[in-house]
N, C-alpha and C positions, 0 to 999 in steps of 0.2 A: 299761386302763380303770381307773376310779376309783369310789368307793362312789356317786357321784351316777349313775354308767351301768352300776351292776350288775356291777363287777368284785368277784368273789368265789371264795372257794375252799372245799373241804370234801370230805367223802366219804360215809360210811355212808348207807344208806337205811332203817335199822332199829335198834332197841335192840338186836336179838341182834347185829348187826354190830358195834355199840360193844362190846358186852360180848366179843366174840370179838377185836376189836382190842386192847383192855387185857388179856385173857388172852395173847395173843400177845406183847405188849410184855414182859408179866411173865417169860413164859416164856423170850423171848431173854435177858434179864438175868440170869435163873437158869443157863441154859446158858452163858452167856459167864463167870459167875463160877466156873463149874465147872472151866473151863480153867486150868492152873496152867502157865505157860510164860514170851528176850532176850537181849540181848547187849550189853555195855558200850557207850554210844555216846558219842560227844565231840562237843561242840558248842562249840568255841572261839569266842570274841568278837573283834571288831577292839579296837583300843586306844582309838579314840574311844569317846564315850559312847553305851551301849545305847539310849537314849530318841531319838537322833537320826540313827544309822548302823546300817544293816542289818548284822547278825553274819553270820559265814560260817555257812552252812546245811547241813544234811544232806543229801545229794543225794536221798534218798528222801522228803524232806519238801517241797523247793522247787526250782524252777529259779532261783531268784533269786542262788543261790551264784556264778553267772557274773557279776552285776552289773550292775545298771541304772544305770549310772555317769551322773550329772549330774541324777537325779531327787530330789525332796525325800521324805525317808521318816521314818518312825517305828516304834519297836517299843513295844507294850504288854506287860510282862513278867506272868507268872502272879500275883506277889506284887502288881503295880498291880491286877491283876483281883480278887484276894481283898481287898484293902484298901479298894477303891472303896465308897462309899456307894451307888452305883448298884445297882438290883435287876437289871439286865439288860445284854446286851451293847450294844445300841443307845445307851443311855445312857452307857456307858463310852466308846464310840466318838465320842459327841457331844463330849466333852472336847477331842478333838484338832482342830487349827485346819484349816480348810477343809472339815470335815465337819458336815452340818447333818442333822436327822432330822424325820420328819414321822410323828405317832403318831395314830391315829384314836380308839380308843374307851378310852383309859387304857393300852393297852399292856401287859396282864400279861404278864411275862416277855419283854417286847419283840416279842410277838405282833402281826403285821399292822404292823410299824414299817418304815419306808422309810429307809435310808441314804443320804444325797445327798452326793457329793464333788464340791466345785467347782461348784455352781449349776447343776442339771439340774430342779430342781423336780418337777414332776409325773412326768417321765421319768425320775426318778433310779433307780429300780430296774434300769432297763435300761441303765444308764451307769455303774454301779459293780460291778465284777466280784469275786466274792467265790471263794476258793479255800479247799480244806481240804488240808492238807499239800501244797499246789503243784499240786492238781488243781482244775479249774474244776467248780464246783456249781450256777451259775447255770442255769436251766432256760429251755426253750423259749417258756414262757408269761409272762404278766403277774405271775403270782404271784410267781416268781423264787425267791430263796433266803431262807428263814425263820431268822433266828438263833434262835428260840426252840427249834430242833429239835437245838441243841447243848447237851449238859451242861455247865455252865460251869466245873465243875470239872476237866473233860478237857481243858482249854486250857493249853497251856505257854506260849504266846505269840501275840501278833497283829502282823503285819508289815503296815504301811501304805505303799503306793508312791503318790504322787500324780501325777497327769496321765496321758497316754495311751499312755506308752512301753512300758506293760506288754502292749499288743496283740502285739508281735513274739512275745514268749513264750507267751501264754496264749490269743490269739485275740480274735475281736470283742467288743464289750461293755465294755471297759475304758477308755472314752473319758474318764471323770472319774478313774479310779484302780483299783487293785487292793488288795484286804484279804485277806491269806493268814492262816487261822487254823491253827496248827500246835497239834497235840494231843501230849498226853502217851505215852509207851510205858513199858513196864517195864524196858527194856535196861538192864541194869547196875544194877538196883535189888533190894535186899533186900525180901522181901514185906512190903507193908504195906497197911492198909486205912483207910478214913475213912467214917464214917455221920454225917450231918448232917440236922435238923430245923429247921423255920422257920415261923413264923405272923406274921400282919401285918393291916393293914387290909383291910375287905370280904372278911373271913373267908378271908383268904389261907393256905393250907397248902401246904407243900413239905418233901418227903424227897430226899435224896440218898445215894447209896452209890457208892463206888469202892474198888478192890482194882488192884494193880499188884506185879510181881515177876518174877524171873528164875531160872532153873535151868540152868546151864551156857550152850549157845547157844540156848536158849529163853526167851522172854519174853513176857508179856501184860499187858495193862491193860485194864480193866472198868469201865464207867461208866453209872450209870442215875439217873433223877430222875423223879419224880412231882410234878404241880403241880394245886391245884384251889382256884379263886377265884371269887367271885361278882362281881368286877369293880367298877369305878367306877359305870358307868351301869346303868340297867335293861337287861336283856336282854344283858348283855356277859359272862356267866359263861363261865369258861375252864376247859378240862381239857387237861391235856398229860402224855405218858408218853413218855420217851425212853431208848433203850440204845445204848451202842456199846461195840465192843471193838477191841483191836489186837493182833495175834498175830504174833510175829517169830522167824526162826532166822537167826543170822549164824555164818558162818565166815570163815576168813582171807581169802579172796577174794571173798566175797560175801554176800548175804542174801537170804532169802524173807521176804514181809511180806504179811498178809491184814488188811483192816480191814472190819467189818461194823457197820452200824448200823440202828435202826428208830425211828420215832416215830408217835405217834397223837395226833391234837388235834381238838378240837372248841371253837368259839366263837361266842357269840350275835353279832348284827349289830344294833346299836340304831339306826343310822342317824343322821340330823342332829339339830341343834338349829336352829331357825329365829331369826334376828335381824331384828327389824324394830320401828320405833317402833310402839307399840300393839298389839303382838302380846299374845295372851291366855296362859293356863296352860300352853300346850305350848311357849313359847319359851325360848330361851336365858337370858332375861333373868330367867325366873321359875321356871325348872326346868332347870337345868344337867344333872341326872342322869337325865332321862326318856329315853324310846325312842321315835323317831317309827315304827320298825318293830318292835314287841315281841316278833314271833313268829321273824323271818329268823334263819338260823342257817349255819354253815360247818363242814364237818368236812374232815379229812385224813388220809391214812395215807401213809408212806413207808417204803421199804426200800433199803438201799444195801449193795453188797459192791465192794470195791476189792481187787486183788491184784497182785503183781509180784515181781520179782528185780533184785537189782544183781550186777554181775560186774567185777572189775578185769581188763581185757584186758592191761593193762601199766601200769607206773609212770605216773600220771598221767593214764591213760585209763580211764574207767568207764563202763559200759553200763547203764542204767537200762530196764527194760521193764515196763510195767504197763497194767493195763486195769481197766474196772468197768462196772458196770450201776446205774443208780438207777431206781426204779420208785416212782411215788405216784399215788394216788388221791385225787381231790378231788370232793365233792360239796356243794351248796348249795340251800337251799329260800328262795323268797320269797313273801310272802303279801300279799294285797290289804289286809290290816289295816293301819291307822296307829293313832296314839295317840287319835285321835278316833272311830275305827271299829275296834272289836275283833271283826273277822271273822276266822276261820280259813281263808278261801279261797284256794287256791294261785294265785298269780299267774305264776310262772317258777320254772326250775329249772335246775341246772348239774350234769351227771354226767360227769366227765373222769377218764381215765387218760393218764399219759403215761410212757413209757419211754424212757431214753437209755443207749446203749450207747457205750463209747469204747475206744480203743487209742492209747496215746502212748508209744513207746519212743523213747528220746533218748541222746546220747552227750555225755559232759562230760569236757573236756580241761583239763589244767592242766600247763603246761609252759614252755619258754623257747627263744627263737630267738637262738642266743647268748647275749647278756648282757640280752637283752630278755625279760623275764616275761609271760606271756600266758594268758589263759583263754578258754575258749569253750564253748558249749553249743548243739547243733543236734539238731533231731529230726523227727518226723513225728507229726501230730495226726490222728486219725480220730473223728469223732463222727457218731452217727445217732439221731435222736429221732422216736419215732412218737407222734403225738396223736390221741387219739379222744376227741370231746366230743359227747354228745348234750344238746339243750336242749329239754326238755319242759316242761309247763306245771306238773308236779309229779312228785316222784321216784317212778320205778318206772313212769310213763305212757309211751305211745309218742311219741319226740321229734319235735318240729315241725322242727327242723334237727338234721342230724347231720354234723359236721365231721370230717373224717380228713385230716391232714397229715403228711407225712414230710420230714424235712430231714436232709441228709447233708453234712457238711463235711470236706473232706481238705486238710491244710496242711502245708508244709515251712517250717522256719525255722531261722536261725542268728543267733547272737549272739556277738561276740568283744570281749573287753577286753585291751587292750596298754598296760603301763606303758613309755611311750616314753623317759622318763627318771625317776630317781627322783622319786617325789612327784607325777608327773603319769599319769594315767590316761586312756585314750581308747576309748570303747566305740561300736560299730556293729553293727547288726542288721537284718535284714530277714525279713518272712514274705509267702509267697503262699498264698492260701486259695481254694479253689473251694467253691462252696455250691449245691446242689441242692436245689430245694423242688417238691414236689408235694402239691397240695390238691385236695380236693373237697367239695362240700356237697350233701346228700340233703334235699330239703324234701317233708314229708307234709302236703298240704293237709286230709287227714282226721284228723289228730292233734287232740286235745282242746286248745283254745286257739289253733289256727292261725288266721291273719287271712286273708281273702279276697285282700287285696293283696299278700301276702307272695309272695315267689319264691326258687328256689334260686341259690345262688352259682354264677358262671361257673368251669369248671374251670381250675385254673392249674398251669403247669409254668414253670420257670424255672432256669436255670443262670447263675451269674456268678463271675467271679474278682476278688478285691480285693486289695491289696497295701498292707502297711504297713511302716514303717521308723523307725529310732531311731538317733540319733548325740549321743552324749554326752561330756562331758570333765569332769574334776575334777583340781585342782591343790592339793597341800598346801604352802603356803609355808613351814610350820614344824610342830611337833608341836602348835600351838594354833590355827592359822587355816588355812581351806581355801576354795575358792571352786569352784563347779560351775554347769554349763550343760547345756542339751539342746536339740535339736529332734526332732520325731517326726510322723509322719503315721498316722492310725488309721482304723478304719472300724466300724460297727455294721448288722448285718443286722437288718431288722425280726423281732419276734417273732412267735408264731402269733396271739395275740390282737389285736395290731395289723393283721395281715393280715385276719383275720375282720372287723375293724370298719372296714376300709377301704371304707366305703359310709354314705351318709347314713341314718341308723337312721329308721325308719318312712317311707321315701320310697317302698318298693314297688321300688328299684332293687337288683339283684342285687349282692353283694360281688364285687370281682374279686380279692381276695387281694393285690394289687400295690401295694407302696410302695417307693420309691427308697432304697438303702443310704445310710445317714448317713455323712458324712466329716468327719474333724478334722484340721486342722494346729495345732500347738502349738510354742511355745517358752517356756523356762524359765530362770532365772539365780537364784544365791543365795550365801550363804557359811554356813559353820559354824565357831563358835568353841567351843575347849575349854580352860578354864583351871582345871584341878583339879576343884576340886568344883562348878564352874559351867560349863554349856554351853547353847549357844543356837544356833538356826538361822532364818535369814531366807531367802526366797525372792518371787519376782514372776514372774507367768507371763502368757501370753495364747494363748488358744485361738479359732480361726476355724472355725466348722461351717456346712456346707452340707447341705441336705436333712435337717435334723433332724427326727426322728420325733415327733409330738405329737398329743394328741387335741384336737379343737376342737368346742366347743359353739357352735351358731350358732341362728338365728331358728326359732321353733316347734319347740323340742326336736329340730331336726335336728342330728344329731351324727356325727362321721367322724373317723378316724384319717388324718393327712395328712402331708406333707412341708412343713415351714416354709421361710419366706424365709430367707436367710443370718441366722446369729446369731453372738454373741461372748460370750466369758468372759475375764474378766481379773480380776487382784488381788493381793494379796501376803498371806503367812502368816509369822507370828512365833510360835516354839517357845522356851522359857526353863525351865530346870531348875537348881535350886540346892541344893546339900546344905550347909545351915548347920553342921551337925555330925553325930555319929552319930545323934543322936535326931531331928532336924527336918529335914524337906526339903520344898521349896517348888517348885510347877511352875505355868506359866502359857501362856496362847496367846492370840494375837489374830488375827482374819483378816478381810481386806476382800474380798469376793466381790462381783462386778458381772456380771450376765447381762442382754444387750440385744439387740435386733433389729437387724441391720447394715442391711437393705434391706426394701422393701416398705412395705405400709401401716402398718405398726406401727414403722417404722424410728426408733430412738432411744429406744424404750419398753423398760421392765424386763421379762424373762422371768418370769412369776408364781412364787410359792412359793420365792423366794431372797432371804434377808436379806443386806443389804449387810455389816452388821457383826455378827461372833460373838467372843464372847472367854470364857475362863474363867481361875480361880485356884484352885489345891489347896493344902492344908497337910496333911502326914503328920507325926505326932509321936508317938514313942515315950515317953509319958509316964512310964512306970515299967516299963523293959525292955520285954519282950513281953507283961506281965502286963496293963497297961493302955495302949491306944494310942487316939490320936485321928486320925481322917481328916475333913477337910471340903472341900466343893467349892462354889465360887460359879460360875455359868453365866449369861451373857448372851446372848441372841438378839434381833437387831434387827427392826424391822418388815419385812413382807414384803408384796407383792401376793397377793390371793387368787388360787386356781386360776380359770383361764379370763378373768382380768381382762388380756387382752392390751391392751385399750384404755387401761389405767391410770387408769380412771375413778373405780373402787369405792374405799371406804375401805382402808386396810391392815390385815392382821393386826397387833395392835399388839405391840410390843417387850415382853420380859419378863425378868426376872431372877429365879433361884432359887437356894436355899442348901440344901445336903445335908450332914448331919452323921453320924458313925458312931463310936461307942465299942465297942472289942473288946479281946479279950486272950486269952492262951494260959497254962494252967498245967497243966504237966507233959502229959498226952495229951488235956487237954480244952480245948475253945476255944468263945469265944462272941462275941457282936456284937449291938448294938442301933443302928439306925438309924432318923434320922428325914430322910425327904425332903419338900422343898418347905416349910422349916422356917416362913416367915412366910405359909404359906397363900396364895399368890398365884394368882389366876384367870387363866389363860391359855389359848391355842390354838396347836396346831401346824399346823392346816390347816382351812381354809374355803374354800367355793367359790359365787362369784356368777357369774351369767348376765353376758356381756360387754356390758354397757351402752354403746351403745344397742340392741344387739342382743339376740335372745332373747324368748321369751315371757314376758309381765308383767314386763319387767325395771324395777327400780327402784333407784335410787342409794340406798345404805345398807342394801339388804337383802341377805342372804347366808344360807346354810346353814353352821352351824360345828360343830366337833368339839371339844367341852371337855374339857380334862385335870384330873386328881384334884388337890384342894388337898393339905392336909398329910396326909402318910401315915407309917406306922411299919413296921417289919420288925425281928423278933427271931430270931436263929439261935442254935443250939448244938449242939455235936456232940463225937466222940471218934474218935481214931486209935489204931490198934494195928499 
């Protein structure tokens, strides 16, 4: 669900709960800081450039160490993140070719921003899989994973693997690609701390605190941040508190590790701006910063724990056993109030809890068969998610609908890489996954706000088995030039919000919870070039999908989630990095992304919300050693179809180009930076929605609801290390 159909998230039902949440987050950070504990860890890199080839990874951090041979890859380092003018992770990711973003309300800290890999538009959040230290964190609902919940200073690097081959190792949902966020640990580190403060446009305030270090075999890393902003739009105020810690113990033959995190977030939901010729004072034309819904809000709390151990069973054979629990509570309240009618009458609310437990043992092998080196990784994944969502008219009232759903998935996988001749690697892998879903809906006709025509959803139980496979090859002709290719099959199981919405809204028809599983068949090929200080990567790909899951807006506000006619994605991506000298570095990227309907009534039309052309160019310049540095980024996003415009008749969301600049420096233990984003004050949109003319209630060409983005903004930071 998207804004026009009340996809929201949040939590607490009272000011007291908000205070308790903030206090809990603060106590969590203090508790973690009190822990003084790591071990030396080695993270060797491949000889090729780190920006285009995945490094050899710690087995406790990722499964990619076995290699997804043949895939297009990128690594964003901690230095890249620290130097970027971008204020949040989605903006940093948007610099990478093949990645687009959709931001609704100005996206303070990246909140409510969707990251789209290879052109999935409105369904992007369900087709891009996020990992933290190699463990999937996408949840069962449409809210998905919120990048704003990660303290930016805690990130060691971000590994990006494009395409659907990641499904073999990580499971469903990785149709567009996988983004693995590897966090810092204190292993092998002398004790050190960092504190930072920031302020910026729209009364933005931020504080960050981190500490890491080791003592013998013990190590710990603690990170926390707090953000407060009024936001760009009316009723888009944002409050965020995060804390995380990583605790490890390492011995000669293995290690133990524990990762804890908590977050607390509140955000206003200002709604859309209407664009229509002749619109009055509440339109996009006359008031970009206004709120159509001046009182709507959402809140969220999350707690996560992950623990495990590694054990060397024999030379070249390592066992990794870990598991975890993620819990989040989300509440939101909607009011009948609009910009023109300032009433506080409640209209609808959502009160949801979601708990996901996982157990993921795996075996990693690195050996040789005669003179043939090979690597392999295989394991078992178990996930169970319990979803409980009440839908009352207002928070705290008796629910009109009470949805309960539990989903269990069990999977076995194996992936192996063999160096058949020097310079040539072949990788093959497969996954078999069984998913069981049980869903129920309780409807209370006596609950406040219940409609006489409404009915309970039909009970639903389903068990299905899906398979994924990957076959890849890479050949290194010499030290400077390599070619790669892959083929893969993947799948995506419907999430709970899509199942709940698998019915025509306002129709009086009970939801069936039933949607077909989405399937994808991909191929990709490309080349890598490394010539000393210059490296580049180019790849071309094709994706054929069946039963793609999508939200459809039809006549008279009748809405439903459905399986689309067959669709296709294809395109190419170019990444270039050039270190001119020790002081100046250049980076650029260009991507052509095409998403079209292959069959059906819309055959040949573009899938909405996908720009055909995106590109960026960046400069990093150490003007005066590390005392004064300059970083600049130019980003271009091409025109795209508005959401729900499958007919391709409505106007396009216009193309735009933005420029971001950042000056910074370090003097001894002190550091500072000053950034100006959107230097030329460009007015642009990431997202807009239009009824699919000639369908829909009161459809009109050229009339749509838009979500404008901020113009020129600034952010100043300063801090100290010790």
